[in-house]
C-alpha positions as CSV (number, residue, x, y, z in Angstrom):
1,M,0.0,0.0,0.0
2,T,1.4,3.3,-1.0
3,S,1.5,6.5,1.2
4,T,-0.6,9.6,0.2
5,P,1.7,12.0,-1.1
6,P,1.9,15.5,0.5
7,R,-0.4,18.1,-0.7
8,N,2.3,20.8,-0.3
9,L,-0.4,23.1,1.3
10,V,0.0,24.9,4.8
11,A,-2.9,26.9,6.3
12,L,-1.6,29.8,8.3
13,F,-3.8,31.6,10.7
14,D,-3.4,35.1,10.2
15,T,-4.0,37.2,13.5
16,S,-3.7,40.4,11.6
17,V,-6.7,39.7,9.3
18,A,-9.6,41.8,10.3
19,S,-7.6,43.1,13.0
20,E,-7.8,46.6,14.6
21,N,-4.5,46.3,16.3
22,V,-1.5,47.0,14.2
23,G,0.3,45.0,16.8
24,D,-0.9,41.9,15.1
25,F,0.8,43.1,11.8
26,I,3.9,43.3,13.7
27,I,3.6,39.7,14.7
28,M,2.6,38.5,11.5
29,D,5.6,40.2,9.8
30,A,8.1,37.9,12.2
31,V,6.0,34.9,11.5
32,N,5.9,35.2,7.6
33,L,9.8,36.4,8.1
34,E,10.8,33.1,9.9
35,L,8.3,30.9,8.0
36,S,9.6,32.1,4.8
37,G,13.0,30.2,5.2
38,L,11.2,26.8,6.4
39,L,8.1,26.0,4.4
40,T,10.2,26.5,0.9
41,R,8.1,23.6,-0.9
42,H,4.8,24.5,0.5
43,Q,2.2,27.1,-0.7
44,T,1.0,29.0,2.3
45,I,-2.5,30.1,2.5
46,T,-3.7,32.4,5.1
47,L,-7.0,32.2,7.1
48,P,-8.4,34.5,9.8
49,T,-8.4,34.1,13.5
50,H,-10.6,37.2,14.1
51,D,-13.5,35.5,12.1
52,S,-14.8,32.3,11.5
53,I,-12.9,30.2,9.0
54,G,-15.8,29.8,6.4
55,K,-16.6,27.2,3.7
56,V,-13.5,28.0,1.5
57,G,-11.2,27.9,4.8
58,R,-12.4,24.7,5.8
59,N,-11.7,23.1,2.4
60,I,-8.2,24.6,2.7
61,V,-7.5,23.2,6.2
62,Q,-8.8,20.0,5.1
63,R,-6.3,19.7,2.2
64,S,-3.5,21.2,4.1
65,D,-0.6,18.9,5.1
66,F,-0.6,20.9,8.4
67,S,-1.6,24.2,9.9
68,V,0.3,27.2,11.7
69,I,-0.8,29.5,14.1
70,G,1.4,32.2,15.2
71,G,2.8,34.7,17.9
72,T,-0.4,36.0,19.7
73,N,-2.3,35.4,23.0
74,I,-4.9,33.2,21.5
75,L,-5.0,30.2,24.1
76,S,-7.5,30.4,26.9
77,S,-8.6,28.3,29.7
78,H,-12.3,28.9,29.2
79,L,-13.3,29.0,25.5
80,R,-16.8,28.8,25.9
81,Q,-16.2,32.6,28.1
82,Y,-13.5,34.2,25.8
83,R,-12.2,32.7,22.4
84,Q,-9.9,35.1,20.8
85,W,-9.4,32.2,17.9
86,K,-13.0,32.8,16.3
87,F,-13.5,29.1,15.0
88,G,-17.1,28.0,14.6
89,A,-19.0,24.9,15.1
90,L,-18.5,23.7,11.8
91,D,-15.0,24.3,11.9
92,I,-14.1,22.3,14.9
93,P,-14.2,18.8,13.4
94,L,-11.9,19.8,10.6
95,L,-9.0,21.6,13.1
96,R,-6.3,19.0,13.4
97,D,-2.6,19.1,13.1
98,V,-2.3,22.9,14.0
99,V,1.1,23.9,15.1
100,L,1.7,26.7,17.4
101,M,4.5,29.2,16.8
102,G,5.2,31.5,19.7
103,V,1.7,31.5,20.9
104,G,0.8,32.7,24.4
105,W,-2.1,32.4,27.0
106,W,-4.8,35.1,27.1
107,Q,-4.2,36.0,30.5
108,Y,-3.5,34.6,34.2
109,Q,-6.1,32.0,34.8
110,D,-7.0,29.0,36.4
111,K,-6.6,25.4,34.9
112,P,-8.2,25.0,31.4
113,D,-11.7,23.4,31.8
114,W,-12.5,20.1,30.5
115,L,-14.0,21.2,27.1
116,S,-11.2,23.6,26.2
117,A,-8.6,21.0,27.2
118,L,-10.4,18.5,24.8
119,F,-10.2,21.0,22.0
120,Y,-6.7,21.7,22.4
121,R,-5.8,18.0,22.6
122,K,-8.0,17.4,19.4
123,A,-6.9,20.3,17.4
124,L,-3.0,20.7,18.3
125,S,-0.7,18.4,16.2
126,R,0.6,15.3,18.0
127,R,3.3,14.8,15.5
128,H,4.9,18.3,15.7
129,L,6.8,20.2,18.4
130,H,4.8,23.3,19.3
131,S,6.4,26.6,20.2
132,V,5.1,28.9,23.0
133,R,6.2,32.5,23.8
134,D,6.8,31.9,27.7
135,S,6.9,29.4,30.4
136,Y,3.3,30.3,31.6
137,A,2.0,29.0,28.5
138,E,4.0,26.0,28.3
139,E,3.0,25.1,31.8
140,K,-0.6,25.6,30.9
141,L,-0.3,23.4,27.9
142,R,1.4,20.5,30.0
143,S,-1.1,21.0,32.7
144,I,-3.7,19.3,30.1
145,G,-1.3,16.5,29.0
146,I,0.1,18.2,25.9
147,E,3.8,17.5,26.4
148,N,5.1,18.1,23.0
149,V,5.7,21.9,23.6
150,I,8.9,24.3,24.2
151,N,9.2,27.9,25.3
152,T,10.8,29.8,22.3
153,G,9.5,33.4,23.0
154,C,7.6,35.2,20.3
155,P,8.8,35.0,16.9
156,T,9.1,38.8,17.0
157,M,12.1,38.4,19.4
158,W,14.0,35.7,17.5
159,R,16.4,37.9,15.6
160,L,17.2,39.9,19.0
161,D,20.5,38.2,19.3
162,P,23.4,39.8,21.3
163,D,25.0,41.3,18.0
164,H,21.5,43.0,17.4
165,C,21.3,44.1,20.7
166,R,24.8,45.8,21.1
167,A,23.8,48.0,18.3
168,I,20.9,49.6,20.4
169,P,22.0,52.7,22.0
170,L,22.7,52.8,26.0
171,G,21.6,56.3,26.7
172,K,18.4,58.2,26.6
173,A,17.7,60.1,23.1
174,A,16.2,63.3,22.8
175,Q,13.1,62.2,21.4
176,V,10.6,59.6,22.2
177,V,7.5,57.7,20.8
178,F,4.9,56.5,23.1
179,T,1.8,54.3,23.3
180,I,-0.9,53.6,25.7
181,T,-3.7,51.0,25.7
182,D,-7.2,51.5,25.4
183,Y,-8.5,48.3,26.5
184,K,-6.3,48.2,29.7
185,P,-7.1,52.2,30.8
186,N,-5.5,53.5,34.0
187,L,-6.0,57.2,34.2
188,D,-3.5,57.8,37.0
189,R,-0.7,55.8,35.5
190,D,-1.2,57.1,31.9
191,R,-1.4,60.7,33.0
192,A,1.7,60.1,35.0
193,L,3.3,58.7,31.9
194,I,2.8,61.6,29.9
195,R,4.2,63.8,32.8
196,Q,7.5,61.8,33.0
197,L,8.0,61.9,29.1
198,T,7.1,65.7,28.9
199,A,10.0,66.1,31.7
200,S,12.3,64.0,29.8
201,Y,12.3,64.5,26.1
202,Q,12.2,67.5,23.9
203,T,10.0,66.0,21.1
204,I,7.1,63.5,21.9
205,F,5.5,61.4,19.4
206,F,2.2,59.2,20.2
207,W,1.8,56.2,18.0
208,P,-2.0,54.7,18.2
209,Q,-1.5,51.2,17.9
210,G,-5.0,50.1,18.5
211,S,-8.0,51.6,16.8
212,G,-9.3,53.1,20.5
213,D,-5.9,54.5,21.6
214,L,-6.2,57.9,20.2
215,R,-9.9,58.2,21.6
216,Y,-8.4,57.0,25.1
217,L,-5.5,59.8,24.8
218,A,-8.2,62.3,24.2
219,S,-9.7,61.3,27.5
220,L,-6.3,61.9,29.4
221,I,-5.1,65.2,28.1
222,D,-6.3,68.0,25.6
223,V,-4.5,66.7,22.4
224,H,-4.7,69.8,20.4
225,A,-3.4,71.9,23.3
226,S,-0.3,69.7,23.9
227,N,3.0,69.6,22.0
228,I,2.6,65.8,21.3
229,K,2.8,64.9,17.6
230,V,0.3,62.2,16.8
231,L,1.4,59.7,14.2
232,S,-0.8,57.9,11.6
233,P,-2.2,54.6,12.8
234,S,-0.1,52.5,10.5
235,L,3.1,50.5,10.9
236,A,4.7,52.3,8.1
237,S,4.2,55.3,10.3
238,F,5.8,54.0,13.3
239,N,8.5,52.5,11.4
240,G,9.3,56.0,9.8
241,V,9.7,57.6,13.2
242,L,11.7,54.6,14.7
243,D,14.0,54.9,11.8
244,G,14.5,58.7,12.0
245,G,17.3,58.3,14.6
246,N,17.9,59.8,18.1
247,I,14.6,58.6,19.6
248,D,13.3,56.1,22.5
249,Y,10.2,54.1,22.8
250,V,8.2,54.0,25.9
251,G,4.8,52.5,26.3
252,T,2.2,50.0,27.3
253,R,2.1,48.3,23.9
254,L,4.2,45.2,24.1
255,H,4.9,44.7,20.4
256,A,5.3,48.3,19.6
257,G,8.3,48.1,22.1
258,I,9.5,44.8,20.5
259,R,9.2,46.5,16.9
260,A,11.6,49.3,18.5
261,L,13.9,46.8,19.2
262,Q,13.7,45.3,16.1
263,R,14.6,48.9,14.6
264,R,17.6,49.1,17.1
265,V,15.8,51.7,18.9
266,R,16.2,51.8,22.9
267,A,12.8,50.9,24.4
268,M,11.3,50.5,27.7
269,I,7.8,48.5,27.9
270,I,5.4,49.2,30.6
271,S,3.7,46.0,31.7
272,V,-0.3,45.9,31.6
273,D,-0.9,41.9,31.6
274,N,1.1,38.8,31.7
275,R,2.5,39.0,28.4
276,A,5.4,41.8,29.1
277,T,5.7,40.4,32.6
278,E,6.5,36.8,31.7
279,K,8.7,38.1,28.9
280,Q,10.9,40.1,31.1
281,R,11.2,37.0,33.3
282,D,11.9,34.5,30.9
283,F,13.9,36.7,28.5
284,G,15.2,39.9,30.0
285,L,13.0,42.1,27.7
286,P,13.0,45.6,28.9
287,V,9.9,45.8,31.1
288,I,8.9,47.9,34.2
289,E,5.6,47.3,36.1
290,G,2.8,50.0,36.0
291,D,3.3,51.1,39.6
292,Q,6.9,52.2,38.6
293,V,5.8,54.9,36.1
294,G,6.1,57.4,38.8
295,I,9.9,57.1,38.8
296,L,10.3,56.7,35.0
297,A,12.1,59.8,34.4
298,D,14.8,58.4,36.8
299,I,14.8,55.1,35.1
300,L,15.1,56.8,31.6
301,K,18.2,58.8,32.8
302,Q,20.1,55.6,33.4
303,E,22.6,54.1,30.9
304,R,21.3,50.5,30.1
305,A,22.4,47.6,27.8
306,T,19.5,45.9,26.2
307,A,20.4,42.0,26.6
308,V,17.5,40.0,25.4
309,R,17.9,36.0,26.6
310,L,16.9,34.3,23.7
311,P,16.3,30.4,23.9
312,Q,18.5,29.8,21.0
313,E,18.3,26.0,21.3
314,E,14.7,25.8,21.5
315,I,14.1,28.1,18.3
316,A,16.5,26.0,16.3
317,R,14.8,22.6,17.7
318,W,11.4,23.9,16.5
319,K,12.7,25.0,13.3
320,Q,14.4,21.9,12.5
321,Q,11.2,19.7,12.4
322,F,10.5,21.5,9.0
323,K,13.8,20.8,7.3
324,S,12.3,17.3,6.1
325,V,9.1,18.7,5.3
């Protein structure tokens, strides 16, 4: 009996499709960059995570050798209450051989309930090694019997090696670009952030990464009366100001901070949830907690080397499984 030949199709669940958060484009930029050197013999077809897969998508999943889902907090302990991955009832029977690529857990939660655990054990590939973005997500999957998982960090970080980090300035720049997070509002913290930046920098840019961020900024200050320069809510606009030189990044948006590091810009990320906190703990990402914003000006004055601790062996191990594909 002859084995079934490979179909040479891979379904890639793309978190930037129908997303109002430009951070998802930063994630998928890195996912596509890393996969481009791995799946050289496959045609990669993108499917949404922010919407149901649909009839055409289900057909693609069914014909694919496997699927990949990359680099976002898409796992949850209670899928009936919160499901960032918007699969529908008709999609569930076809979801199989899904490979995780730097995926994280939504928030700090209790143990996954039986239905969520059952879905993950059914949908996630048993023949591939899964990559998660921090040890917290790894522990959650292991708690429901999924052992073929390693902590690689987020794909957005995979090229922040020592040579790259050494090119990031040690000292404070004259300009700063900052972010806030509309869905994690804290008026005292975020007003203090703006005051600290105003006292520390000559020129201040604001980048609205999410669709509600500019409206949230307007609830904190009179934007028109301030000297803050508001950027266009596009990744090209953010890249442009980062590449202009003599600038720092400070803010609550995690992937904006990682994007700054990718462009060799000194960054300080303010944690608002488990994602940044866990990345600081596992990999030494430059992160402070929200209650430290009041002394931010003092922190920014200090010379500081960027030293991300990449799990190089785990990243290489995850990639190696595709060499024979």
